[in-house]
VEXDO-501477 format. One record per atom (N, C-alpha, C): atom name; x, y, z. Coordinates in Angstrom, 1 decimal, always signed. Example, Ala and Ser with C-alpha at 12.3 -4.5 7.8 and 13.67 -1.06 7.14 Angstrom:
- atome  px  py  pz
- N  +13.2  -5.7  +7.8
- CA  +12.3  -4.5  +7.8
- C  +13.2  -3.3  +7.8
- N  +12.8  -2.2  +7.1
- CA  +13.7  -1.1  +7.1
- C  +12.9  +0.0  +7.9
***
This chain:
- atome  px  py  pz
- N  +1.0  -1.2  +0.0
- CA  +0.1  +0.0  +0.1
- C  +1.0  +1.2  +0.2
- N  +0.4  +2.2  -0.8
- CA  +1.6  +3.5  -0.9
- C  +0.3  +4.6  -0.1
- N  +1.5  +5.0  +0.8
- CA  +0.8  +6.1  +1.8
- C  +1.8  +7.2  +1.8
- N  +1.2  +8.4  +1.8
- CA  +2.1  +9.6  +2.2
- C  +2.8  +9.8  +3.4
- N  +3.8  +10.4  +3.4
- CA  +4.7  +10.7  +4.9
- C  +3.4  +11.0  +5.9
- N  +2.7  +12.1  +5.3
- CA  +1.6  +12.7  +6.2
- C  +0.3  +11.6  +6.8
- N  +0.2  +10.9  +5.7
- CA  -0.5  +9.8  +6.4
- C  -0.2  +8.7  +7.1
- N  +1.2  +8.3  +7.0
- CA  +1.9  +7.3  +7.7
- C  +2.0  +7.9  +9.3
- N  +2.4  +9.5  +9.4
- CA  +2.6  +10.3  +10.5
- C  +1.4  +10.2  +11.6
- N  +0.0  +10.6  +10.6
- CA  -1.4  +10.7  +11.3
- C  -1.8  +9.4  +12.0
- N  -1.5  +8.3  +11.2
- CA  -1.9  +6.9  +11.3
- C  -0.8  +6.5  +12.7
- N  +0.3  +6.3  +12.7
- CA  +1.2  +6.3  +13.8
- C  +0.8  +7.1  +15.1
- N  +0.7  +8.1  +14.9
- CA  +0.3  +9.1  +16.2
- C  -1.2  +8.5  +16.9
- N  -1.9  +8.4  +15.8
- CA  -3.1  +8.0  +16.3
- C  -3.4  +6.6  +17.2
- N  -2.5  +5.6  +16.5
- CA  -2.1  +4.7  +17.5
- C  -1.5  +4.7  +18.7
- N  -0.3  +5.7  +18.5
- CA  +0.3  +5.7  +19.6
- C  -0.6  +6.4  +21.1
- N  -1.3  +7.3  +20.7
- CA  -2.4  +8.1  +21.6
- C  -3.4  +6.7  +22.1
- N  -3.9  +5.8  +21.1
- CA  -4.9  +4.9  +21.6
- C  -4.0  +4.1  +22.5
- N  -2.8  +3.8  +22.4
- CA  -1.9  +2.8  +23.3
- C  -2.0  +3.3  +24.7
- N  -1.5  +4.6  +24.4
- CA  -1.3  +5.6  +25.6
- C  -2.6  +5.6  +26.2
- N  -3.6  +5.6  +25.9
- CA  -5.1  +5.8  +26.6
- C  -5.3  +4.4  +27.2
- N  -5.0  +3.5  +26.6
- CA  -5.1  +2.1  +27.1
- C  -4.6  +1.7  +28.1
- N  -3.2  +2.4  +28.4
- CA  -2.4  +2.1  +29.2
- C  -2.4  +2.4  +30.7
- N  -2.2  +1.7  +31.6
- CA  -2.4  +1.7  +33.0
- C  -2.4  +3.2  +33.3
- N  -1.1  +3.8  +32.7
- CA  -1.0  +5.3  +33.1
- C  -2.2  +6.4  +32.5
- N  -2.4  +6.0  +31.5
- CA  -3.7  +6.6  +30.6
- C  -5.1  +6.4  +31.4
- N  -5.4  +5.2  +31.8
- CA  -6.5  +4.9  +32.5
- C  -6.6  +5.4  +33.9
- N  -5.3  +5.4  +34.7
- CA  -5.4  +5.9  +35.9
- C  -5.5  +7.2  +36.2
- N  -5.0  +8.0  +35.1
- CA  -4.9  +9.5  +35.3
- C  -6.4  +10.0  +35.0
- N  -7.0  +9.6  +34.2
- CA  -8.3  +9.9  +33.5
- C  -8.3  +11.3  +33.0
- N  -7.1  +11.7  +32.4
- CA  -6.8  +12.8  +31.7
- C  -7.1  +12.7  +30.4
- N  -7.2  +13.8  +29.6
- CA  -7.7  +14.1  +28.4
- C  -6.2  +13.6  +27.6
- N  -6.3  +12.6  +26.7
- CA  -5.1  +12.2  +26.2
- C  -4.2  +13.0  +25.4
- N  -5.0  +13.8  +25.0
- CA  -3.9  +14.9  +24.1
- C  -3.4  +15.8  +24.9
- N  -3.8  +16.0  +26.2
- CA  -3.1  +17.0  +27.0
- C  -2.0  +15.9  +27.5
- N  -2.3  +14.6  +27.8
- CA  -1.4  +13.7  +28.3
- C  -0.1  +13.4  +27.5
- N  -0.7  +13.5  +26.1
- CA  +0.7  +13.3  +25.1
- C  +1.7  +14.7  +25.1
- N  +0.9  +15.8  +25.0
- CA  +1.8  +16.8  +24.8
- C  +2.7  +17.3  +26.3
- N  +2.3  +16.5  +27.4
- CA  +2.9  +16.8  +28.4
- C  +4.1  +15.9  +28.5
- N  +4.1  +14.6  +27.6
- CA  +5.2  +13.9  +27.9
- C  +6.6  +14.6  +26.9
- N  +7.6  +14.0  +27.5
- CA  +8.9  +14.4  +27.1
- C  +9.0  +13.8  +25.5
- N  +9.8  +14.7  +24.7
- CA  +9.9  +14.1  +23.5
- C  +10.5  +12.6  +23.4
- N  +11.5  +12.3  +24.4
- CA  +12.2  +11.0  +24.3
- C  +11.3  +9.7  +24.4
- N  +10.2  +10.0  +25.2
- CA  +9.4  +9.1  +25.7
- C  +8.0  +9.1  +24.7
- N  +8.0  +10.1  +23.8
- CA  +7.1  +9.8  +22.8
- C  +7.8  +9.4  +21.6
- N  +9.1  +9.4  +21.4
- CA  +9.7  +8.8  +20.5
- C  +10.0  +7.2  +20.8
- N  +10.3  +6.7  +21.7
- CA  +10.3  +5.4  +22.3
- C  +8.7  +4.9  +22.1
- N  +7.8  +5.4  +22.3
- CA  +6.5  +4.9  +22.1
- C  +6.2  +4.8  +20.4
- N  +6.8  +5.9  +19.7
- CA  +6.3  +5.8  +18.2
- C  +7.2  +4.9  +17.6
- N  +8.6  +4.9  +18.0
- CA  +9.4  +4.1  +17.4
- C  +8.9  +2.3  +17.6
- N  +8.6  +1.9  +18.8
- CA  +8.0  +0.7  +19.2
- C  +7.1  +0.4  +18.2
- N  +5.9  +1.3  +18.0
- CA  +4.7  +1.0  +17.2
- C  +5.0  +0.9  +16.0
- N  +5.6  +1.8  +15.5
- CA  +6.2  +2.1  +14.2
- C  +6.9  +0.6  +13.4
- N  +7.6  +0.2  +14.1
- CA  +8.6  -1.1  +14.0
- C  +7.5  -2.2  +13.7
- N  +6.2  -2.3  +14.4
- CA  +5.4  -3.1  +14.3
- C  +4.4  -3.1  +13.1
- N  +4.1  -1.9  +12.9
- CA  +2.9  -1.6  +12.1
- C  +3.4  -1.0  +10.5
- N  +4.6  -0.5  +10.5
- CA  +5.1  +0.0  +9.0
- C  +4.9  -1.1  +8.0
- N  +5.8  -2.2  +8.6
- CA  +6.1  -3.0  +7.5
- C  +4.9  -4.0  +7.1
- N  +3.9  -3.8  +7.8
- CA  +2.6  -4.4  +7.8
- C  +1.6  -3.5  +6.8
- N  +1.6  -2.2  +6.9
- CA  +1.0  -1.2  +6.1
- C  +1.6  -1.2  +4.6
- N  +3.0  -1.4  +4.6
- CA  +3.2  -1.2  +3.4
- C  +3.4  -2.4  +2.4
- N  +3.0  -3.7  +3.3
- CA  +2.8  -5.0  +2.5
- C  +1.4  -5.1  +2.1
- N  +0.5  -4.1  +2.6
- CA  -0.9  -4.3  +2.2
- C  -1.0  -4.3  +0.8
- N  -1.9  -4.7  -0.1
- CA  -2.1  -4.5  -1.4
- C  -2.5  -3.4  -2.0
- N  -1.9  -2.6  -3.0
- CA  -2.3  -1.2  -3.3
- C  -3.8  -1.4  -3.6
- N  -4.7  -0.5  -3.5
- CA  -6.0  -0.2  -3.8
- C  -6.5  +1.2  -3.9
- N  -7.0  +1.2  -5.1
- CA  -7.7  +2.7  -5.6
- C  -8.4  +3.2  -4.4
- N  -8.1  +4.6  -3.8
- CA  -8.5  +5.2  -2.9
- C  -9.4  +6.6  -3.4
- N  -10.5  +6.7  -3.6
- CA  -11.1  +7.9  -4.2
- C  -10.9  +9.1  -3.4
- N  -10.6  +10.1  -3.7
- CA  -10.4  +11.6  -2.8
- C  -11.7  +11.7  -1.9
- N  -11.1  +11.9  -0.4
- CA  -12.1  +12.0  +0.4
- C  -12.5  +10.6  +0.9
- N  -11.8  +9.6  +0.5
- CA  -11.9  +8.2  +1.1
- C  -10.6  +7.9  +1.8
- N  -11.0  +6.7  +2.5
- CA  -9.6  +5.8  +3.2
- C  -9.7  +4.4  +2.8
- N  -8.4  +3.9  +2.7
- CA  -8.2  +2.6  +2.1
- C  -9.1  +1.6  +3.3
- N  -9.5  +0.5  +2.7
- CA  -9.9  -0.3  +3.6
- C  -9.4  -1.8  +3.0
- N  -9.4  -2.7  +4.2
- CA  -8.9  -4.0  +4.0
- C  -9.6  -4.9  +5.0
- N  -9.9  -6.1  +4.3
- CA  -10.5  -6.8  +5.3
- C  -9.5  -7.5  +6.5
- N  -10.0  -8.2  +7.6
- CA  -9.1  -8.5  +8.3
- C  -8.3  -9.8  +8.1
- N  -8.8  -10.5  +7.2
- CA  -7.8  -11.4  +6.7
- C  -6.7  -11.2  +5.8
- N  -6.8  -10.1  +5.0
- CA  -5.8  -9.6  +4.2
- C  -4.7  -8.8  +5.2
- N  -4.9  -8.1  +6.5
- CA  -4.6  -7.8  +7.2
- C  -3.3  -8.8  +8.2
- N  -4.4  -9.6  +8.3
- CA  -3.9  -10.9  +9.2
- C  -2.7  -11.4  +8.1
- N  -2.9  -12.0  +7.0
- CA  -1.8  -12.6  +6.0
- C  -0.5  -11.5  +6.1
- N  -0.7  -10.3  +6.0
- CA  +0.4  -9.4  +5.7
- C  +1.3  -9.6  +7.1
- N  +0.7  -9.4  +8.1
- CA  +1.3  -9.4  +9.5
- C  +2.0  -11.1  +9.3
- N  +1.4  -12.0  +9.2
- CA  +1.9  -13.2  +9.3
- C  +3.2  -13.4  +8.3
- N  +3.1  -12.8  +7.1
- CA  +4.2  -12.6  +6.0
- C  +5.7  -12.1  +6.7
- N  +5.3  -10.8  +7.6
- CA  +6.0  -10.0  +8.1
- C  +6.6  -10.9  +9.8
- N  +6.1  -11.6  +10.1
- CA  +6.7  -12.3  +11.3
- C  +7.6  -13.2  +11.0
- N  +8.6  -13.4  +11.9
- CA  +9.7  -14.5  +12.1
- C  +9.2  -15.9  +12.2
- N  +9.8  -16.6  +11.7
- CA  +9.5  -18.4  +12.2
- C  +10.2  -18.6  +13.5
- N  +10.7  -17.7  +14.4
- CA  +11.4  -18.3  +15.4
- C  +10.6  -17.8  +16.6
- N  +9.4  -17.8  +16.5
- CA  +8.8  -17.9  +17.9
- C  +7.8  -19.1  +18.0
- N  +7.5  -19.2  +19.3
- CA  +6.4  -20.4  +19.5
- C  +5.1  -20.1  +18.9
- N  +4.1  -21.3  +18.9
- CA  +2.7  -21.0  +18.4
- C  +2.1  -20.2  +19.2
- N  +1.9  -20.2  +20.5
- CA  +1.3  -19.3  +21.7
- C  +1.4  -17.8  +21.3
- N  +3.1  -17.5  +21.5
- CA  +3.2  -16.0  +21.3
- C  +2.9  -15.6  +19.8
- N  +3.2  -16.5  +18.9
- CA  +2.8  -16.0  +17.5
- C  +1.3  -15.6  +17.5
- N  +0.4  -16.3  +18.1
- CA  -1.3  -16.1  +18.2
- C  -1.1  -14.7  +18.8
- N  -0.4  -14.7  +19.6
- CA  -0.7  -13.0  +20.5
- C  -0.2  -11.9  +19.8
- N  +1.1  -12.2  +19.2
- CA  +1.5  -11.3  +18.3
- C  +0.7  -10.9  +17.2
- N  +0.5  -12.0  +16.6
- CA  -0.5  -11.9  +15.0
- C  -1.7  -10.9  +15.7
- N  -2.7  -11.4  +16.5
- CA  -3.7  -10.6  +17.0
- C  -3.5  -9.3  +17.4
- N  -2.3  -8.9  +18.0
- CA  -2.1  -7.4  +18.5
- C  -1.8  -6.7  +17.5
- N  -0.7  -7.0  +16.3
- CA  -0.3  -6.4  +15.3
- C  -1.6  -6.0  +14.5
- N  -2.4  -7.0  +14.3
- CA  -3.8  -7.0  +13.5
- C  -4.3  -5.9  +14.0
- N  -4.8  -5.7  +15.4
- CA  -5.2  -4.8  +16.2
- C  -5.0  -3.2  +15.9
- N  -3.4  -3.5  +15.9
- CA  -2.7  -2.1  +15.9
- C  -2.9  -1.4  +14.3
- N  -2.7  -2.5  +13.2
- CA  -2.8  -1.8  +12.0
- C  -4.2  -1.4  +11.6
- N  -5.3  -2.2  +12.1
- CA  -6.4  -1.8  +12.0
- C  -6.8  -0.5  +12.8
- N  -6.2  +0.0  +13.8
- CA  -6.3  +1.1  +14.5
- C  -5.4  +2.2  +13.8
- N  -4.4  +1.7  +13.0
- CA  -3.5  +2.8  +12.2
- C  -4.4  +3.2  +11.1
- N  -5.2  +2.2  +10.4
- CA  -6.1  +2.5  +9.3
- C  -7.3  +3.1  +9.6
- N  -7.6  +3.3  +10.6
- CA  -9.2  +4.1  +11.1
- C  -8.4  +5.3  +11.5
- N  -7.2  +5.7  +11.6
- CA  -6.8  +7.1  +12.0
- C  -6.4  +7.9  +10.6
- N  -6.0  +7.0  +9.7
- CA  -6.0  +7.5  +8.5
- C  -6.6  +8.8  +7.9
- N  -5.9  +10.1  +7.5
- CA  -7.1  +11.2  +7.0
- C  -7.7  +10.7  +6.0
- N  -8.4  +11.3  +5.4
- CA  -9.2  +11.3  +4.0
- C  -8.2  +11.4  +3.0
- N  -8.0  +11.1  +2.1
- CA  -7.4  +11.2  +0.8
- C  -7.6  +12.3  +0.2
- N  -6.7  +13.0  +0.1
- CA  -6.5  +14.5  -0.6
- C  -6.5  +14.3  -2.1
- N  -6.8  +15.2  -2.6
- CA  -6.6  +15.3  -4.2
- C  -5.1  +15.5  -4.4
- N  -4.6  +14.8  -5.2
- CA  -2.9  +15.2  -5.4
- C  -2.1  +14.0  -4.8
- N  -2.7  +13.2  -3.8
- CA  -2.0  +12.3  -2.7
- C  -1.5  +11.3  -3.6
- N  -0.5  +10.8  -3.6
- CA  +0.4  +9.9  -4.6
- C  +0.3  +10.1  -5.9
- N  -0.1  +11.4  -6.4
- CA  +0.0  +11.8  -7.8
- C  +1.5  +11.0  -8.4
- N  +1.5  +10.7  -9.5
- CA  +2.9  +10.4  -10.1
- C  +3.0  +11.0  -11.4
- N  +3.7  +11.9  -11.2
- CA  +4.1  +13.0  -12.4
- C  +5.2  +12.4  -13.1
- N  +5.4  +12.0  -14.2
- CA  +6.2  +11.9  -15.3
- C  +7.0  +10.6  -15.2
***
């Protein structure tokens, strides 16, 4: 799947905020997640974004190219996402751990896709 830098940034940030909100720290504080995000220092944000990015970027770029109309978002079935996750996962982990990792990454990628902004005119235009 071809995505712009802006789309990837928005998707990654959306997933990071979702993960942060679901963490013990996010639930315990009950604070606005955007405020919590802004209060985090840059290194903590980087570590969170880096950890999530290494899990979802290979899968997002492995998804098949689909035509996305202006104002629309790409959509994929859970099976397409699962197959992409499994292709990118190494063979060196046990069956139970593999099942947990696949389920988690599928959820992370679905969350990333839900945070993608609507496609703008001219996005991914290929000139000459």
